[in-house]
N, CA, C and O atoms as a CHARMM CRD file, in Angstrom:
* protein
*
  380
    1    1 ILE  N    -50.93400 191.86800  38.92000 PROA 1      0.00000
    2    1 ILE  CA   -51.78800 190.75600  38.41700 PROA 1      0.00000
    3    1 ILE  C    -50.65600 189.65900  37.88700 PROA 1      0.00000
    4    1 ILE  O    -50.86100 188.46100  38.08400 PROA 1      0.00000
    5    2 ILE  N    -49.46900 190.10500  37.21600 PROA 2      0.00000
    6    2 ILE  CA   -48.61600 189.14600  36.80200 PROA 2      0.00000
    7    2 ILE  C    -47.98500 188.24300  37.91900 PROA 2      0.00000
    8    2 ILE  O    -47.83500 187.02700  37.79900 PROA 2      0.00000
    9    3 ARG  N    -47.64600 188.95400  38.98000 PROA 3      0.00000
   10    3 ARG  CA   -46.97300 188.27700  40.17100 PROA 3      0.00000
   11    3 ARG  C    -48.05800 187.37400  40.81300 PROA 3      0.00000
   12    3 ARG  O    -47.73300 186.28000  41.27300 PROA 3      0.00000
   13    4 LEU  N    -49.26600 187.78500  40.85200 PROA 4      0.00000
   14    4 LEU  CA   -50.27000 186.97500  41.50200 PROA 4      0.00000
   15    4 LEU  C    -50.43800 185.56500  40.72800 PROA 4      0.00000
   16    4 LEU  O    -50.58200 184.51800  41.36000 PROA 4      0.00000
   17    5 HSD  N    -50.40800 185.61300  39.27400 PROA 5      0.00000
   18    5 HSD  CA   -50.75600 184.47500  38.48200 PROA 5      0.00000
   19    5 HSD  C    -49.34700 183.61600  38.11400 PROA 5      0.00000
   20    5 HSD  O    -49.36200 182.39400  37.96700 PROA 5      0.00000
   21    6 PHE  N    -48.20000 184.39400  37.99500 PROA 6      0.00000
   22    6 PHE  CA   -47.03000 183.83700  37.50700 PROA 6      0.00000
   23    6 PHE  C    -45.76200 183.90200  38.40000 PROA 6      0.00000
   24    6 PHE  O    -44.70000 183.34700  38.12000 PROA 6      0.00000
   25    7 GLY  N    -45.98400 184.59500  39.43400 PROA 7      0.00000
   26    7 GLY  CA   -44.73800 184.85000  40.24000 PROA 7      0.00000
   27    7 GLY  C    -43.97600 185.89600  39.74200 PROA 7      0.00000
   28    7 GLY  O    -44.53900 186.66600  38.96300 PROA 7      0.00000
   29    8 LYS  N    -42.61600 186.12000  40.07400 PROA 8      0.00000
   30    8 LYS  CA   -41.71600 187.01200  39.58400 PROA 8      0.00000
   31    8 LYS  C    -41.58800 187.08200  38.10800 PROA 8      0.00000
   32    8 LYS  O    -41.14400 186.12400  37.47600 PROA 8      0.00000
   33    9 PRO  N    -41.97800 188.23100  37.51500 PROA 9      0.00000
   34    9 PRO  CA   -41.85900 188.27900  36.04200 PROA 9      0.00000
   35    9 PRO  C    -40.36200 188.22000  35.47400 PROA 9      0.00000
   36    9 PRO  O    -39.37300 188.61100  36.09400 PROA 9      0.00000
   37   10 VAL  N    -40.36300 187.70300  34.27800 PROA 10     0.00000
   38   10 VAL  CA   -39.09500 187.71200  33.55700 PROA 10     0.00000
   39   10 VAL  C    -38.95800 188.75700  32.53900 PROA 10     0.00000
   40   10 VAL  O    -39.89800 189.04200  31.79800 PROA 10     0.00000
   41   11 VAL  N    -37.77200 189.36200  32.47500 PROA 11     0.00000
   42   11 VAL  CA   -37.54800 190.39800  31.44600 PROA 11     0.00000
   43   11 VAL  C    -36.26200 190.07500  30.79400 PROA 11     0.00000
   44   11 VAL  O    -35.32400 189.57400  31.41600 PROA 11     0.00000
   45   12 SER  N    -36.22600 190.35900  29.57100 PROA 12     0.00000
   46   12 SER  CA   -34.93400 190.29100  28.81400 PROA 12     0.00000
   47   12 SER  C    -33.94300 191.46700  29.13000 PROA 12     0.00000
   48   12 SER  O    -34.34800 192.56200  29.52000 PROA 12     0.00000
   49   13 PRO  N    -32.78800 191.20800  28.96000 PROA 13     0.00000
   50   13 PRO  CA   -31.69800 192.20800  29.22500 PROA 13     0.00000
   51   13 PRO  C    -31.86600 193.28200  28.14800 PROA 13     0.00000
   52   13 PRO  O    -31.44200 194.42200  28.33600 PROA 13     0.00000
   53   14 PHE  N    -32.43600 192.94700  27.10400 PROA 14     0.00000
   54   14 PHE  CA   -32.80400 193.93300  25.85500 PROA 14     0.00000
   55   14 PHE  C    -33.78100 194.88000  26.30800 PROA 14     0.00000
   56   14 PHE  O    -33.65100 196.06100  25.98500 PROA 14     0.00000
   57   15 THR  N    -34.73600 194.50800  27.01100 PROA 15     0.00000
   58   15 THR  CA   -35.83700 195.49300  27.49900 PROA 15     0.00000
   59   15 THR  C    -35.13000 196.47200  28.52800 PROA 15     0.00000
   60   15 THR  O    -35.40300 197.67200  28.54500 PROA 15     0.00000
   61   16 PHE  N    -34.24900 195.92000  29.34400 PROA 16     0.00000
   62   16 PHE  CA   -33.58500 196.81500  30.40100 PROA 16     0.00000
   63   16 PHE  C    -32.67700 197.86300  29.52700 PROA 16     0.00000
   64   16 PHE  O    -32.73000 199.06700  29.77700 PROA 16     0.00000
   65   17 ILE  N    -31.89000 197.36900  28.54800 PROA 17     0.00000
   66   17 ILE  CA   -31.15700 198.33300  27.77100 PROA 17     0.00000
   67   17 ILE  C    -32.00500 199.28400  26.98600 PROA 17     0.00000
   68   17 ILE  O    -31.68200 200.47100  26.96100 PROA 17     0.00000
   69   18 ILE  N    -33.03300 198.87400  26.36200 PROA 18     0.00000
   70   18 ILE  CA   -33.79300 199.89600  25.60500 PROA 18     0.00000
   71   18 ILE  C    -34.48600 200.89900  26.59100 PROA 18     0.00000
   72   18 ILE  O    -34.52700 202.10000  26.32400 PROA 18     0.00000
   73   19 THR  N    -35.03200 200.37900  27.73900 PROA 19     0.00000
   74   19 THR  CA   -35.64700 201.35900  28.67400 PROA 19     0.00000
   75   19 THR  C    -34.79400 202.28700  29.31000 PROA 19     0.00000
   76   19 THR  O    -35.10600 203.44800  29.57400 PROA 19     0.00000
   77   20 ASN  N    -33.53400 201.66200  29.59000 PROA 20     0.00000
   78   20 ASN  CA   -32.43900 202.60300  30.32100 PROA 20     0.00000
   79   20 ASN  C    -32.10700 203.62400  29.23500 PROA 20     0.00000
   80   20 ASN  O    -32.14500 204.81700  29.53300 PROA 20     0.00000
   81   21 HSD  N    -31.80200 203.26300  28.05900 PROA 21     0.00000
   82   21 HSD  CA   -31.40500 204.23500  26.99600 PROA 21     0.00000
   83   21 HSD  C    -32.51900 205.29900  26.70900 PROA 21     0.00000
   84   21 HSD  O    -32.21000 206.48900  26.65400 PROA 21     0.00000
   85   22 PHE  N    -33.71300 204.91600  26.54000 PROA 22     0.00000
   86   22 PHE  CA   -34.84700 205.83100  26.27500 PROA 22     0.00000
   87   22 PHE  C    -35.10500 206.84800  27.43700 PROA 22     0.00000
   88   22 PHE  O    -35.26300 208.04500  27.19700 PROA 22     0.00000
   89   23 PHE  N    -35.13900 206.37500  28.60000 PROA 23     0.00000
   90   23 PHE  CA   -35.45500 207.22800  29.78500 PROA 23     0.00000
   91   23 PHE  C    -34.17400 207.94800  30.22000 PROA 23     0.00000
   92   23 PHE  O    -34.22500 209.07600  30.70900 PROA 23     0.00000
   93   24 GLY  N    -33.11800 207.33800  30.05200 PROA 24     0.00000
   94   24 GLY  CA   -31.81700 207.99200  30.30900 PROA 24     0.00000
   95   24 GLY  C    -31.37300 209.29000  29.60800 PROA 24     0.00000
   96   24 GLY  O    -30.69200 210.18700  30.10600 PROA 24     0.00000
   97   25 LYS  N    -31.86500 209.23000  28.40300 PROA 25     0.00000
   98   25 LYS  CA   -31.51300 210.50500  27.40700 PROA 25     0.00000
   99   25 LYS  C    -32.31500 211.76900  28.06300 PROA 25     0.00000
  100   25 LYS  O    -31.82400 212.89600  27.99700 PROA 25     0.00000
  101   26 ALA  N    -33.47600 211.54900  28.65000 PROA 26     0.00000
  102   26 ALA  CA   -34.38600 212.71900  29.15100 PROA 26     0.00000
  103   26 ALA  C    -33.99700 213.18300  30.57500 PROA 26     0.00000
  104   26 ALA  O    -34.41700 214.22100  31.08700 PROA 26     0.00000
  105   27 VAL  N    -33.13700 212.29500  31.16900 PROA 27     0.00000
  106   27 VAL  CA   -32.93100 212.62800  32.74100 PROA 27     0.00000
  107   27 VAL  C    -31.65700 213.37700  32.74300 PROA 27     0.00000
  108   27 VAL  O    -30.77600 213.09800  31.93000 PROA 27     0.00000
  109   28 LYS  N    -31.52600 214.28700  33.59300 PROA 28     0.00000
  110   28 LYS  CA   -30.26200 215.07300  33.84700 PROA 28     0.00000
  111   28 LYS  C    -29.76400 214.42800  34.97800 PROA 28     0.00000
  112   28 LYS  O    -28.55000 214.23800  34.89800 PROA 28     0.00000
  113   29 ASP  N    -30.30800 214.00800  36.05200 PROA 29     0.00000
  114   29 ASP  CA   -29.64300 213.45100  37.09200 PROA 29     0.00000
  115   29 ASP  C    -29.32100 212.05100  36.97800 PROA 29     0.00000
  116   29 ASP  O    -30.13400 211.26900  37.47300 PROA 29     0.00000
  117   30 LYS  N    -28.21100 211.54600  36.37700 PROA 30     0.00000
  118   30 LYS  CA   -27.77800 210.26000  36.08800 PROA 30     0.00000
  119   30 LYS  C    -27.79600 209.26900  37.24700 PROA 30     0.00000
  120   30 LYS  O    -28.11800 208.09200  37.07900 PROA 30     0.00000
  121   31 LYS  N    -27.45700 209.75300  38.37800 PROA 31     0.00000
  122   31 LYS  CA   -27.35200 208.98800  39.57400 PROA 31     0.00000
  123   31 LYS  C    -28.80400 208.51700  40.07000 PROA 31     0.00000
  124   31 LYS  O    -29.07900 207.35900  40.38300 PROA 31     0.00000
  125   32 LYS  N    -29.62900 209.53300  40.08800 PROA 32     0.00000
  126   32 LYS  CA   -31.01500 209.25900  40.47800 PROA 32     0.00000
  127   32 LYS  C    -31.78200 208.34800  39.47500 PROA 32     0.00000
  128   32 LYS  O    -32.65900 207.57100  39.85400 PROA 32     0.00000
  129   33 HSD  N    -31.38000 208.49200  38.09600 PROA 33     0.00000
  130   33 HSD  CA   -31.83500 207.68900  37.05500 PROA 33     0.00000
  131   33 HSD  C    -31.50100 206.13100  37.31400 PROA 33     0.00000
  132   33 HSD  O    -32.33700 205.22800  37.28700 PROA 33     0.00000
  133   34 ARG  N    -30.12000 205.98600  37.57100 PROA 34     0.00000
  134   34 ARG  CA   -29.61000 204.67400  37.77700 PROA 34     0.00000
  135   34 ARG  C    -30.28300 204.03100  39.07400 PROA 34     0.00000
  136   34 ARG  O    -30.55400 202.83100  39.07600 PROA 34     0.00000
  137   35 GLU  N    -30.51200 204.73100  40.02500 PROA 35     0.00000
  138   35 GLU  CA   -31.24500 204.22500  41.16300 PROA 35     0.00000
  139   35 GLU  C    -32.64900 203.85000  40.99600 PROA 35     0.00000
  140   35 GLU  O    -33.13200 202.87200  41.56600 PROA 35     0.00000
  141   36 LYS  N    -33.35800 204.68100  40.15600 PROA 36     0.00000
  142   36 LYS  CA   -34.73400 204.27300  39.81800 PROA 36     0.00000
  143   36 LYS  C    -34.75200 203.06900  38.90600 PROA 36     0.00000
  144   36 LYS  O    -35.69200 202.28900  39.05900 PROA 36     0.00000
  145   37 MET  N    -33.85200 202.80500  37.98400 PROA 37     0.00000
  146   37 MET  CA   -33.73600 201.71000  37.15000 PROA 37     0.00000
  147   37 MET  C    -33.41200 200.57300  37.93600 PROA 37     0.00000
  148   37 MET  O    -34.05500 199.53600  37.77400 PROA 37     0.00000
  149   38 ARG  N    -32.50900 200.63900  38.75300 PROA 38     0.00000
  150   38 ARG  CA   -32.23400 199.48700  39.62800 PROA 38     0.00000
  151   38 ARG  C    -33.42800 199.10600  40.46900 PROA 38     0.00000
  152   38 ARG  O    -33.72300 197.91100  40.49600 PROA 38     0.00000
  153   39 PHE  N    -34.14500 199.95700  41.15200 PROA 39     0.00000
  154   39 PHE  CA   -35.37600 199.72100  41.76900 PROA 39     0.00000
  155   39 PHE  C    -36.44600 198.93000  40.85800 PROA 39     0.00000
  156   39 PHE  O    -36.98600 197.88400  41.22000 PROA 39     0.00000
  157   40 VAL  N    -36.66300 199.53600  39.69500 PROA 40     0.00000
  158   40 VAL  CA   -37.73700 198.99800  38.93800 PROA 40     0.00000
  159   40 VAL  C    -37.36400 197.65900  38.43000 PROA 40     0.00000
  160   40 VAL  O    -38.25100 196.80600  38.47100 PROA 40     0.00000
  161   41 PHE  N    -36.15600 197.30900  37.93800 PROA 41     0.00000
  162   41 PHE  CA   -35.73600 196.07000  37.38600 PROA 41     0.00000
  163   41 PHE  C    -35.30100 195.06500  38.54300 PROA 41     0.00000
  164   41 PHE  O    -34.90200 193.94600  38.22000 PROA 41     0.00000
  165   42 SER  N    -35.36100 195.39600  39.74000 PROA 42     0.00000
  166   42 SER  CA   -34.93800 194.55800  40.74400 PROA 42     0.00000
  167   42 SER  C    -36.19700 193.56200  41.01000 PROA 42     0.00000
  168   42 SER  O    -36.09700 192.48700  41.60200 PROA 42     0.00000
  169   43 GLY  N    -37.28800 194.04900  40.52200 PROA 43     0.00000
  170   43 GLY  CA   -38.51100 193.19100  40.61400 PROA 43     0.00000
  171   43 GLY  C    -38.79500 192.06700  39.58000 PROA 43     0.00000
  172   43 GLY  O    -39.82700 191.39700  39.54300 PROA 43     0.00000
  173   44 PHE  N    -37.68800 191.95200  38.71500 PROA 44     0.00000
  174   44 PHE  CA   -37.80600 191.05300  37.57300 PROA 44     0.00000
  175   44 PHE  C    -36.56500 189.98400  37.74800 PROA 44     0.00000
  176   44 PHE  O    -35.56100 190.21600  38.42200 PROA 44     0.00000
  177   45 VAL  N    -36.78600 188.92600  37.11000 PROA 45     0.00000
  178   45 VAL  CA   -35.75000 187.87000  36.78600 PROA 45     0.00000
  179   45 VAL  C    -35.19500 188.28200  35.23900 PROA 45     0.00000
  180   45 VAL  O    -35.95400 188.46300  34.28700 PROA 45     0.00000
  181   46 MET  N    -33.99700 188.37300  35.19000 PROA 46     0.00000
  182   46 MET  CA   -33.34100 188.47200  33.75500 PROA 46     0.00000
  183   46 MET  C    -33.23700 187.20600  33.12600 PROA 46     0.00000
  184   46 MET  O    -32.80800 186.20900  33.70600 PROA 46     0.00000
  185   47 THR  N    -33.65400 187.23100  31.85300 PROA 47     0.00000
  186   47 THR  CA   -33.41300 185.92800  30.97900 PROA 47     0.00000
  187   47 THR  C    -31.88400 185.81300  30.72700 PROA 47     0.00000
  188   47 THR  O    -31.17100 186.81000  30.61100 PROA 47     0.00000
  189   48 PRO  N    -31.45700 184.63100  30.65600 PROA 48     0.00000
  190   48 PRO  CA   -29.98100 184.32300  30.25700 PROA 48     0.00000
  191   48 PRO  C    -29.93300 184.59600  28.73100 PROA 48     0.00000
  192   48 PRO  O    -30.87400 184.52700  27.94000 PROA 48     0.00000
  193   49 VAL  N    -28.51400 184.95300  28.45800 PROA 49     0.00000
  194   49 VAL  CA   -28.28500 185.19500  26.94600 PROA 49     0.00000
  195   49 VAL  C    -26.94700 184.45400  26.74600 PROA 49     0.00000
  196   49 VAL  O    -25.85400 184.95700  27.00600 PROA 49     0.00000
  197   50 PRO  N    -27.14800 183.12700  26.22600 PROA 50     0.00000
  198   50 PRO  CA   -26.04100 182.24500  26.17800 PROA 50     0.00000
  199   50 PRO  C    -25.24700 182.67400  24.81000 PROA 50     0.00000
  200   50 PRO  O    -25.78200 183.38400  23.95900 PROA 50     0.00000
  201   51 ASP  N    -24.03900 182.21300  24.70200 PROA 51     0.00000
  202   51 ASP  CA   -23.13700 182.42700  23.46000 PROA 51     0.00000
  203   51 ASP  C    -23.94400 182.01600  22.14000 PROA 51     0.00000
  204   51 ASP  O    -23.68700 182.66800  21.12800 PROA 51     0.00000
  205   52 SER  N    -24.73300 181.17100  22.07200 PROA 52     0.00000
  206   52 SER  CA   -25.37200 180.69300  20.86800 PROA 52     0.00000
  207   52 SER  C    -26.57000 181.45900  20.55600 PROA 52     0.00000
  208   52 SER  O    -27.32900 181.05300  19.67600 PROA 52     0.00000
  209   53 PHE  N    -26.81300 182.55600  21.21500 PROA 53     0.00000
  210   53 PHE  CA   -28.22300 183.38200  21.12900 PROA 53     0.00000
  211   53 PHE  C    -28.26900 183.89500  19.77300 PROA 53     0.00000
  212   53 PHE  O    -29.30000 183.65200  19.14800 PROA 53     0.00000
  213   54 LEU  N    -27.27200 184.61900  19.14200 PROA 54     0.00000
  214   54 LEU  CA   -27.50500 185.31300  17.95000 PROA 54     0.00000
  215   54 LEU  C    -27.86500 184.63600  16.77200 PROA 54     0.00000
  216   54 LEU  O    -28.66900 185.21500  16.04100 PROA 54     0.00000
  217   55 LYS  N    -27.38700 183.39000  16.38600 PROA 55     0.00000
  218   55 LYS  CA   -27.62200 182.62600  15.26700 PROA 55     0.00000
  219   55 LYS  C    -29.14400 182.58600  15.03300 PROA 55     0.00000
  220   55 LYS  O    -29.61800 183.14200  14.04200 PROA 55     0.00000
  221   56 PRO  N    -29.93800 181.92400  15.94400 PROA 56     0.00000
  222   56 PRO  CA   -31.35700 181.85400  15.70900 PROA 56     0.00000
  223   56 PRO  C    -32.07800 183.25500  15.62200 PROA 56     0.00000
  224   56 PRO  O    -33.12800 183.36000  14.98800 PROA 56     0.00000
  225   57 VAL  N    -31.53900 184.26100  16.22500 PROA 57     0.00000
  226   57 VAL  CA   -32.19100 185.60500  16.03500 PROA 57     0.00000
  227   57 VAL  C    -32.37800 186.07000  14.59400 PROA 57     0.00000
  228   57 VAL  O    -33.42400 186.50900  14.11700 PROA 57     0.00000
  229   58 PHE  N    -31.04200 185.88600  13.88000 PROA 58     0.00000
  230   58 PHE  CA   -30.97400 186.35600  12.46900 PROA 58     0.00000
  231   58 PHE  C    -31.35800 185.14300  11.58700 PROA 58     0.00000
  232   58 PHE  O    -31.56600 185.39400  10.40000 PROA 58     0.00000
  233   59 ASP  N    -31.46100 184.05200  11.94400 PROA 59     0.00000
  234   59 ASP  CA   -31.87500 182.94500  10.94300 PROA 59     0.00000
  235   59 ASP  C    -33.39000 182.71100  11.04200 PROA 59     0.00000
  236   59 ASP  O    -33.93700 182.06200  10.15100 PROA 59     0.00000
  237   60 GLY  N    -34.09900 183.19900  12.06700 PROA 60     0.00000
  238   60 GLY  CA   -35.50300 183.03900  12.17900 PROA 60     0.00000
  239   60 GLY  C    -36.34100 183.63300  11.28700 PROA 60     0.00000
  240   60 GLY  O    -35.78300 184.11800  10.30300 PROA 60     0.00000
  241   61 ARG  N    -37.72000 183.74700  11.36500 PROA 61     0.00000
  242   61 ARG  CA   -38.65500 184.28700  10.50600 PROA 61     0.00000
  243   61 ARG  C    -39.01300 185.66600  10.73800 PROA 61     0.00000
  244   61 ARG  O    -39.71800 186.26900   9.92900 PROA 61     0.00000
  245   62 PHE  N    -38.50500 186.28500  11.95200 PROA 62     0.00000
  246   62 PHE  CA   -38.87400 187.58100  12.25700 PROA 62     0.00000
  247   62 PHE  C    -38.21800 188.65800  11.32800 PROA 62     0.00000
  248   62 PHE  O    -37.03400 188.46800  11.04700 PROA 62     0.00000
  249   63 ILE  N    -38.79700 189.69100  10.85100 PROA 63     0.00000
  250   63 ILE  CA   -38.16800 190.66200  10.11300 PROA 63     0.00000
  251   63 ILE  C    -37.40900 191.57800  11.00600 PROA 63     0.00000
  252   63 ILE  O    -36.30200 191.98400  10.65500 PROA 63     0.00000
  253   64 ASP  N    -37.96700 191.94600  12.19900 PROA 64     0.00000
  254   64 ASP  CA   -37.46900 192.90400  13.24400 PROA 64     0.00000
  255   64 ASP  C    -36.56000 192.05700  14.08300 PROA 64     0.00000
  256   64 ASP  O    -37.07700 191.19800  14.79700 PROA 64     0.00000
  257   65 SER  N    -35.30300 192.20400  14.07000 PROA 65     0.00000
  258   65 SER  CA   -34.37400 191.60700  14.95000 PROA 65     0.00000
  259   65 SER  C    -34.56700 191.91100  16.50400 PROA 65     0.00000
  260   65 SER  O    -34.22200 191.10000  17.36400 PROA 65     0.00000
  261   66 GLU  N    -35.10700 193.05800  16.77300 PROA 66     0.00000
  262   66 GLU  CA   -35.43300 193.13700  18.27200 PROA 66     0.00000
  263   66 GLU  C    -36.60300 192.33600  18.67100 PROA 66     0.00000
  264   66 GLU  O    -36.63100 191.78600  19.77200 PROA 66     0.00000
  265   67 ASN  N    -37.60200 192.24300  17.79800 PROA 67     0.00000
  266   67 ASN  CA   -38.67700 191.25400  18.11900 PROA 67     0.00000
  267   67 ASN  C    -38.13600 189.83100  18.26800 PROA 67     0.00000
  268   67 ASN  O    -38.52700 189.06700  19.15000 PROA 67     0.00000
  269   68 ALA  N    -37.21200 189.52300  17.35400 PROA 68     0.00000
  270   68 ALA  CA   -36.59400 188.14600  17.32700 PROA 68     0.00000
  271   68 ALA  C    -35.85700 187.82400  18.72300 PROA 68     0.00000
  272   68 ALA  O    -35.95100 186.74900  19.31700 PROA 68     0.00000
  273   69 ALA  N    -35.10400 188.94700  19.14900 PROA 69     0.00000
  274   69 ALA  CA   -34.31500 188.77400  20.25600 PROA 69     0.00000
  275   69 ALA  C    -35.13300 188.63200  21.52400 PROA 69     0.00000
  276   69 ALA  O    -34.76000 187.87800  22.42200 PROA 69     0.00000
  277   70 GLN  N    -36.26800 189.36200  21.60700 PROA 70     0.00000
  278   70 GLN  CA   -37.20500 189.40300  22.72400 PROA 70     0.00000
  279   70 GLN  C    -37.93100 187.96500  22.70300 PROA 70     0.00000
  280   70 GLN  O    -38.09700 187.34600  23.75400 PROA 70     0.00000
  281   71 TYR  N    -38.28000 187.55200  21.68000 PROA 71     0.00000
  282   71 TYR  CA   -38.88600 186.18500  21.42400 PROA 71     0.00000
  283   71 TYR  C    -37.86400 185.09600  21.98600 PROA 71     0.00000
  284   71 TYR  O    -38.20300 184.29500  22.85700 PROA 71     0.00000
  285   72 ARG  N    -36.66300 185.12500  21.45800 PROA 72     0.00000
  286   72 ARG  CA   -35.61400 184.16400  21.80200 PROA 72     0.00000
  287   72 ARG  C    -35.37900 184.18100  23.33800 PROA 72     0.00000
  288   72 ARG  O    -35.13100 183.14700  23.96000 PROA 72     0.00000
  289   73 CYS  N    -35.46900 185.39600  23.91700 PROA 73     0.00000
  290   73 CYS  CA   -35.43300 185.56300  25.43400 PROA 73     0.00000
  291   73 CYS  C    -36.41400 184.80800  26.08400 PROA 73     0.00000
  292   73 CYS  O    -36.13100 184.08300  27.03800 PROA 73     0.00000
  293   74 ALA  N    -37.71400 184.94300  25.57300 PROA 74     0.00000
  294   74 ALA  CA   -38.86600 184.22300  26.20700 PROA 74     0.00000
  295   74 ALA  C    -38.71700 182.65900  26.05600 PROA 74     0.00000
  296   74 ALA  O    -39.15100 181.91500  26.93500 PROA 74     0.00000
  297   75 LEU  N    -38.19900 182.25500  25.11300 PROA 75     0.00000
  298   75 LEU  CA   -37.85500 180.77700  24.86100 PROA 75     0.00000
  299   75 LEU  C    -36.86600 180.35100  25.69900 PROA 75     0.00000
  300   75 LEU  O    -36.97600 179.27400  26.28600 PROA 75     0.00000
  301   76 GLN  N    -35.80800 181.13700  25.84500 PROA 76     0.00000
  302   76 GLN  CA   -34.66200 180.69400  26.89600 PROA 76     0.00000
  303   76 GLN  C    -35.24800 180.54600  28.21000 PROA 76     0.00000
  304   76 GLN  O    -34.89000 179.62000  28.93800 PROA 76     0.00000
  305   77 ALA  N    -36.22800 181.48900  28.61400 PROA 77     0.00000
  306   77 ALA  CA   -36.70000 181.68300  29.95000 PROA 77     0.00000
  307   77 ALA  C    -37.90700 180.63100  30.15200 PROA 77     0.00000
  308   77 ALA  O    -38.41500 180.49400  31.26500 PROA 77     0.00000
  309   78 LYS  N    -38.34000 179.90100  29.04500 PROA 78     0.00000
  310   78 LYS  CA   -39.42700 179.14300  29.14000 PROA 78     0.00000
  311   78 LYS  C    -40.73600 179.82900  29.62600 PROA 78     0.00000
  312   78 LYS  O    -41.54600 179.33300  30.41000 PROA 78     0.00000
  313   79 ALA  N    -40.81300 181.04400  29.03500 PROA 79     0.00000
  314   79 ALA  CA   -41.95400 181.87100  29.44100 PROA 79     0.00000
  315   79 ALA  C    -43.22700 181.35600  28.84200 PROA 79     0.00000
  316   79 ALA  O    -43.22400 180.91400  27.69300 PROA 79     0.00000
  317   80 SER  N    -44.29100 181.39200  29.55200 PROA 80     0.00000
  318   80 SER  CA   -45.54700 181.09800  29.06800 PROA 80     0.00000
  319   80 SER  C    -46.47200 182.20100  28.43100 PROA 80     0.00000
  320   80 SER  O    -47.58600 182.00000  27.94600 PROA 80     0.00000
  321   81 LEU  N    -45.79700 183.42000  28.52200 PROA 81     0.00000
  322   81 LEU  CA   -46.61400 184.53100  28.21000 PROA 81     0.00000
  323   81 LEU  C    -45.71200 185.72900  27.81600 PROA 81     0.00000
  324   81 LEU  O    -44.77000 186.02600  28.55200 PROA 81     0.00000
  325   82 ILE  N    -45.96700 186.43700  26.66700 PROA 82     0.00000
  326   82 ILE  CA   -45.03200 187.55800  26.41600 PROA 82     0.00000
  327   82 ILE  C    -46.16300 188.74000  26.48800 PROA 82     0.00000
  328   82 ILE  O    -47.29000 188.68300  25.99500 PROA 82     0.00000
  329   83 ILE  N    -45.61300 189.77400  27.18900 PROA 83     0.00000
  330   83 ILE  CA   -46.46600 190.99400  27.18300 PROA 83     0.00000
  331   83 ILE  C    -45.73400 192.14900  26.37200 PROA 83     0.00000
  332   83 ILE  O    -44.65500 192.55800  26.80100 PROA 83     0.00000
  333   84 THR  N    -46.23600 192.64400  25.31500 PROA 84     0.00000
  334   84 THR  CA   -45.71900 193.68700  24.49600 PROA 84     0.00000
  335   84 THR  C    -46.57800 194.69000  24.17400 PROA 84     0.00000
  336   84 THR  O    -47.78900 194.46900  24.13700 PROA 84     0.00000
  337   85 LYS  N    -46.03700 195.96500  23.89100 PROA 85     0.00000
  338   85 LYS  CA   -46.97800 197.03500  23.37700 PROA 85     0.00000
  339   85 LYS  C    -46.92500 196.91600  21.83800 PROA 85     0.00000
  340   85 LYS  O    -47.79000 197.52800  21.21200 PROA 85     0.00000
  341   86 ASP  N    -46.03300 196.21700  21.17800 PROA 86     0.00000
  342   86 ASP  CA   -45.80800 196.13100  19.74500 PROA 86     0.00000
  343   86 ASP  C    -46.97000 195.42700  19.16000 PROA 86     0.00000
  344   86 ASP  O    -47.02600 194.19800  19.19500 PROA 86     0.00000
  345   87 THR  N    -47.86300 196.11800  18.64500 PROA 87     0.00000
  346   87 THR  CA   -49.04900 195.42100  18.03200 PROA 87     0.00000
  347   87 THR  C    -48.82300 194.95800  16.69000 PROA 87     0.00000
  348   87 THR  O    -49.68500 194.28800  16.12100 PROA 87     0.00000
  349   88 LYS  N    -47.64300 195.28500  16.09000 PROA 88     0.00000
  350   88 LYS  CA   -47.32600 194.86300  14.75300 PROA 88     0.00000
  351   88 LYS  C    -46.27000 193.74700  14.71500 PROA 88     0.00000
  352   88 LYS  O    -45.76600 193.37500  13.65500 PROA 88     0.00000
  353   89 ALA  N    -45.97000 193.25100  15.86300 PROA 89     0.00000
  354   89 ALA  CA   -44.91900 192.11300  16.00500 PROA 89     0.00000
  355   89 ALA  C    -45.53200 190.86900  15.34700 PROA 89     0.00000
  356   89 ALA  O    -46.68800 190.51600  15.58100 PROA 89     0.00000
  357   90 SER  N    -44.73600 190.24500  14.54600 PROA 90     0.00000
  358   90 SER  CA   -45.18400 189.12500  13.97900 PROA 90     0.00000
  359   90 SER  C    -44.57700 187.92700  14.66000 PROA 90     0.00000
  360   90 SER  O    -43.46400 187.95500  15.18500 PROA 90     0.00000
  361   91 VAL  N    -45.44100 186.77000  14.62100 PROA 91     0.00000
  362   91 VAL  CA   -45.00300 185.72300  15.34800 PROA 91     0.00000
  363   91 VAL  C    -43.99200 184.85300  14.40500 PROA 91     0.00000
  364   91 VAL  O    -44.17400 184.68100  13.20000 PROA 91     0.00000
  365   92 GLY  N    -43.05100 184.40700  15.05100 PROA 92     0.00000
  366   92 GLY  CA   -42.00100 183.64600  14.23600 PROA 92     0.00000
  367   92 GLY  C    -41.62100 182.23100  15.09000 PROA 92     0.00000
  368   92 GLY  O    -42.16200 181.93000  16.15400 PROA 92     0.00000
  369   93 SER  N    -40.73100 181.54300  14.50800 PROA 93     0.00000
  370   93 SER  CA   -40.37900 180.48900  15.10300 PROA 93     0.00000
  371   93 SER  C    -38.74000 180.24200  14.93600 PROA 93     0.00000
  372   93 SER  O    -38.13900 180.73500  13.98200 PROA 93     0.00000
  373   94 PHE  N    -38.11900 179.49300  15.87200 PROA 94     0.00000
  374   94 PHE  CA   -36.74500 179.16100  15.62600 PROA 94     0.00000
  375   94 PHE  C    -36.57900 177.59900  15.65800 PROA 94     0.00000
  376   94 PHE  O    -36.48800 176.89800  16.66700 PROA 94     0.00000
  377   95 SER  N    -36.55900 177.22200  14.42000 PROA 95     0.00000
  378   95 SER  CA   -36.59200 175.77900  14.35900 PROA 95     0.00000
  379   95 SER  C    -35.16100 175.25500  14.08300 PROA 95     0.00000
  380   95 SER  O    -34.95400 174.04500  13.99000 PROA 95     0.00000
């Protein structure tokens, strides 16, 4: 559905890191895990993380820095939509 309406979806490097770490802990065959991660994330465009990335993450209104980082990645990518399972995520702004 996402590809139909928006083209190739954008994902932050943080999503990749968190997903890789979470699933990688439970997998014994690290080579197979790496191949699966490469396959899954090859369908996405990674957002850029410029040198100036961290200051707004910590100076913004988000309490959770991971939510702030994901939001900042969405801004960098000029994303029109953020899909999350975090129902408690608060909306913030980086002014």
